[in-house]
LOLUMPA-831739 format. One record per residue (C-alpha): residue in three letters; x negated, y negated, z negated. Coordinates in steps of 0.5 Angstrom, whole numbers, padded with zeros to 4 digits, always signed. Last residue first. Layout:
% residues N
ALAXYZ ...
% end
This chain:
% residues 345
LYS+0115-0146-0242 SER+0109-0145-0239 GLY+0112-0145-0232 TYR+0115-0152-0234 SER+0109-0155-0236 ILE+0105-0152-0230 VAL+0110-0155-0225 CYS+0110-0162-0229 PHE+0103-0162-0228 SER+0104-0161-0221 VAL+0109-0166-0220 LEU+0104-0171-0223 LEU+0098-0169-0218 VAL+0102-0169-0212 ALA+0104-0176-0214 ILE+0097-0178-0215 GLY+0095-0175-0208 LEU+0101-0178-0205 ALA+0099-0185-0208 LEU+0091-0184-0205 CYS+0094-0182-0198 GLY+0098-0188-0198 LYS+0093-0193-0201 THR+0088-0190-0195 ARG+0093-0191-0190 ALA+0095-0198-0192 GLY+0088-0200-0192 THR+0083-0201-0197 GLY+0081-0208-0200 LYS+0081-0206-0207 TRP+0081-0199-0208 GLU+0076-0199-0214 GLY+0079-0205-0217 MET+0079-0203-0224 PHE+0086-0202-0225 ILE+0086-0197-0218 GLY+0080-0193-0221 LEU+0084-0192-0228 LEU+0090-0190-0224 SER+0086-0185-0221 SER+0082-0183-0227 PHE+0089-0182-0231 PHE+0091-0177-0225 ILE+0084-0173-0225 SER+0084-0173-0232 SER+0091-0170-0233 GLY+0088-0164-0227 MET+0082-0163-0231 VAL+0086-0162-0238 VAL+0091-0158-0235 ALA+0087-0154-0231 PHE+0083-0152-0237 GLY+0089-0151-0242 ILE+0091-0146-0236 TYR+0088-0140-0240 LYS+0092-0141-0246 LEU+0098-0138-0242 GLU+0098-0132-0247 GLY+0101-0136-0253 MET+0100-0144-0251 GLN+0101-0147-0258 PRO+0094-0144-0260 GLU+0091-0147-0254 GLY+0092-0154-0256 ILE+0087-0155-0261 LYS+0082-0152-0256 GLN+0083-0156-0250 CYS+0084-0162-0255 ALA+0077-0161-0257 PHE+0075-0161-0250 GLN+0078-0167-0248 CYS+0075-0170-0255 ALA+0068-0169-0253 TRP+0068-0174-0248 ILE+0071-0180-0253 ILE+0065-0178-0258 GLY+0060-0179-0252 ALA+0063-0185-0249 LEU+0063-0188-0256 SER+0056-0186-0257 ALA+0054-0190-0251 LEU+0057-0196-0253 VAL+0054-0196-0260 PRO+0047-0194-0258 ALA+0048-0200-0252 ALA+0050-0205-0257 SER+0044-0209-0257 LYS+0037-0209-0261 ALA+0036-0202-0262 MET+0037-0201-0255 LYS+0031-0205-0253 GLY+0027-0200-0258 TYR+0030-0194-0254 ASP+0029-0197-0247 GLY+0021-0197-0249 PHE+0021-0189-0247 THR+0023-0191-0240 GLY+0016-0190-0237 ASN+0019-0187-0231 LYS+0017-0179-0231 ALA+0016-0179-0239 ASN+0023-0182-0240 GLN+0026-0177-0234 TRP+0023-0171-0238 LEU+0026-0174-0244 CYS+0033-0174-0241 TRP+0032-0168-0237 ALA+0030-0164-0244 ALA+0036-0168-0248 ASN+0041-0166-0243 VAL+0039-0158-0242 VAL+0039-0157-0250 LEU+0045-0161-0251 GLY+0049-0157-0246 GLY+0047-0150-0249 TRP+0049-0153-0256 LEU+0055-0155-0253 VAL+0058-0148-0253 VAL+0056-0147-0260 VAL+0060-0153-0263 LEU+0066-0152-0259 VAL+0066-0145-0261 PRO+0066-0147-0268 MET+0072-0152-0267 GLY+0076-0146-0264 CYS+0080-0144-0270 TRP+0082-0152-0271 ALA+0090-0150-0269 ALA+0090-0144-0272 PRO+0089-0147-0279 THR+0082-0144-0282 GLY+0083-0139-0287 ALA+0076-0135-0287 GLN+0080-0130-0283 LYS+0082-0135-0278 ALA+0075-0138-0277 ALA+0072-0131-0276 ALA+0078-0130-0270 GLU+0075-0136-0267 LEU+0068-0134-0267 ALA+0070-0127-0264 ALA+0074-0131-0259 GLY+0068-0135-0257 SER+0067-0133-0249 GLN+0073-0137-0247 LEU+0070-0144-0249 GLY+0064-0141-0245 PHE+0067-0140-0239 ASN+0071-0146-0240 MET+0065-0150-0240 GLY+0061-0146-0235 ALA+0066-0150-0230 SER+0061-0156-0230 ALA+0057-0152-0225 ILE+0063-0152-0220 GLY+0064-0159-0221 SER+0057-0162-0221 PHE+0055-0158-0215 LEU+0060-0161-0211 ALA+0060-0167-0214 VAL+0053-0169-0213 LEU+0054-0167-0205 MET+0060-0171-0205 GLY+0057-0177-0208 LYS+0051-0177-0204 ARG+0055-0177-0198 PHE+0060-0182-0201 ASP+0055-0187-0203 PHE+0057-0193-0208 GLU+0052-0196-0212 ALA+0055-0202-0215 VAL+0062-0199-0215 ALA+0067-0204-0214 ALA+0063-0210-0211 LYS+0058-0205-0208 LYS+0064-0202-0203 GLN+0066-0209-0201 GLU+0059-0211-0199 GLU+0058-0205-0195 SER+0064-0206-0191 LEU+0070-0202-0193 GLU+0074-0198-0188 GLY+0070-0192-0186 GLU+0068-0190-0194 LYS+0075-0191-0196 PHE+0078-0186-0191 LYS+0073-0181-0194 GLY+0076-0183-0201 ALA+0083-0182-0199 LEU+0081-0175-0196 GLY+0078-0174-0203 VAL+0085-0176-0207 PHE+0089-0172-0202 ALA+0085-0166-0203 ILE+0086-0167-0211 GLY+0093-0167-0210 LEU+0092-0160-0206 LEU+0088-0157-0212 SER+0094-0160-0216 GLY+0099-0155-0212 ILE+0094-0149-0213 VAL+0095-0150-0221 GLY+0102-0151-0220 GLY+0103-0145-0216 LEU+0099-0141-0221 VAL+0104-0144-0227 ILE+0110-0142-0223 LYS+0107-0135-0222 ALA+0105-0135-0230 GLY+0112-0137-0231 THR+0115-0131-0227 THR+0111-0126-0230 ALA+0104-0122-0229 VAL+0102-0127-0223 LEU+0096-0130-0227 ALA+0095-0124-0232 GLY+0094-0119-0227 ALA+0087-0123-0226 ASN+0085-0120-0233 GLY+0079-0116-0231 THR+0074-0121-0235 VAL+0071-0123-0228 ILE+0078-0125-0225 PRO+0081-0128-0232 PRO+0075-0133-0232 ILE+0075-0134-0225 LEU+0082-0138-0224 THR+0081-0143-0229 GLY+0074-0146-0229 THR+0073-0145-0221 ALA+0080-0149-0220 SER+0079-0154-0225 CYS+0072-0156-0224 LEU+0073-0157-0217 GLY+0078-0161-0218 CYS+0075-0165-0224 GLY+0069-0167-0220 ILE+0073-0169-0214 ALA+0078-0173-0218 LEU+0073-0175-0223 GLY+0068-0178-0217 LEU+0074-0182-0214 GLY+0077-0186-0219 ILE+0071-0187-0224 GLY+0066-0189-0218 LEU+0063-0185-0212 TYR+0056-0186-0213 ARG+0055-0188-0220 ILE+0061-0183-0222 MET+0057-0177-0219 LEU+0051-0179-0222 GLY+0054-0179-0229 TRP+0057-0172-0228 THR+0050-0170-0226 LEU+0048-0168-0233 GLY+0055-0165-0234 GLY+0053-0160-0228 LEU+0047-0157-0231 GLY+0050-0158-0238 TRP+0056-0154-0236 LEU+0051-0148-0234 ALA+0047-0149-0241 GLY+0054-0149-0244 PHE+0055-0142-0241 GLY+0049-0140-0244 ILE+0050-0142-0251 CYS+0057-0139-0251 GLN+0054-0132-0248 ALA+0048-0133-0253 LEU+0053-0134-0259 VAL+0057-0128-0257 LYS+0050-0123-0256 PRO+0048-0126-0263 ASP+0054-0123-0266 ALA+0057-0128-0271 GLY+0055-0129-0278 GLY+0051-0135-0278 ILE+0057-0138-0273 VAL+0062-0137-0278 SER+0058-0138-0284 LEU+0056-0145-0281 THR+0063-0147-0280 LYS+0066-0145-0287 PRO+0069-0152-0288 CYS+0073-0151-0281 THR+0077-0158-0280 VAL+0072-0163-0283 MET+0066-0158-0281 ALA+0068-0157-0274 LEU+0069-0165-0273 VAL+0063-0167-0276 PHE+0059-0161-0272 PRO+0063-0164-0265 PHE+0061-0171-0267 ALA+0054-0170-0268 LEU+0052-0165-0263 LEU+0055-0166-0256 GLY+0058-0173-0256 ALA+0053-0177-0260 LEU+0047-0173-0258 ALA+0049-0173-0251 TYR+0051-0180-0251 VAL+0044-0183-0254 LEU+0041-0178-0249 TRP+0045-0181-0243 TYR+0043-0188-0245 SER+0036-0187-0244 GLU+0037-0183-0238 TYR+0041-0188-0234 ALA+0035-0193-0235 VAL+0037-0199-0240 GLY+0038-0207-0237 LYS+0046-0207-0238 ILE+0051-0202-0242 LYS+0058-0205-0241 ARG+0060-0200-0235 PHE+0058-0194-0240 PRO+0063-0196-0244 VAL+0068-0194-0239 ALA+0065-0187-0238 PHE+0070-0184-0243 VAL+0076-0186-0240 ALA+0078-0180-0235 GLY+0076-0175-0240 ALA+0080-0178-0246 LEU+0086-0178-0242 GLY+0085-0171-0240 GLY+0085-0169-0247 LEU+0091-0173-0248 ALA+0094-0168-0243 PHE+0092-0162-0246 ILE+0095-0164-0252 LEU+0102-0165-0248 SER+0101-0158-0245 GLY+0100-0155-0252 VAL+0107-0159-0254 MET+0110-0156-0248 PRO+0108-0149-0249 ASN+0110-0149-0256 THR+0108-0143-0260 THR+0109-0142-0267 VAL+0102-0143-0271 GLU+0100-0138-0276 ASN+0094-0141-0280 MET+0098-0142-0287 
% end
């Protein structure tokens, strides 16, 4: 009942769906007006980091509470701690998008997140040999490295964009465009956000307990996701409330109650959570190569967010050099995804 026949191609497609969710989650934010960032971000956090993951876990793994309650406190602390590290990075994810736009912001942030989150865990746990253990693993590693090259091209296109457009043109596409601020935020956010994958890979004992409780293998990772996101929720909620107090924006919650803002922010949170739910759902299909899930989710997110950025006019008015560099980056990312999928197979 809870055994799954591995199928890396299916797993990769599930990861790609997660990447799509990661690329579009911020779109509802663009419709929220007249509310401070910290106010709608708290609603997003409560929906995406607490409510939705818990409901999903209870539906797919009814014994989630007993699985978590019976876990080793050290395992829980590790998952929550890495979740808090992600929370620090995720907290600035929205700022990164504000300064760089969806296309460029997610490309840089997800790229750094992908590299650190994929390559560091096997090294830290003493399983670095798994990265080059087989021909398939070497091909997968090559695909991951290739995705970093694609990310570099997308980032270079962003730098070209900075020099080509007037301030008016930049603001027309991204209201608060600031390449320097955005890159600084992206560096911090991308690296710290890798804590998500560290946390998700630290909950093997929780997954084993869920499996023993009769949970289908595809859903055994849901209790892990719940616990990791607790750490992120604490950091995000504390920061939002502090900003509310500092900026006198507690009144926003009353204003939001009379608008569509809570629905839009909650929708963003639910879509966001789907990317890592897809990662955990797809991992059982990957067998020993499950560690590449994070890279595929992030790489897919970059690919889809770059296309979304084009569709939303974030690159309108740029020259042939910038557009060519962006197109090359997207093409390299697509090829890298195919290489990763082939290596997995």
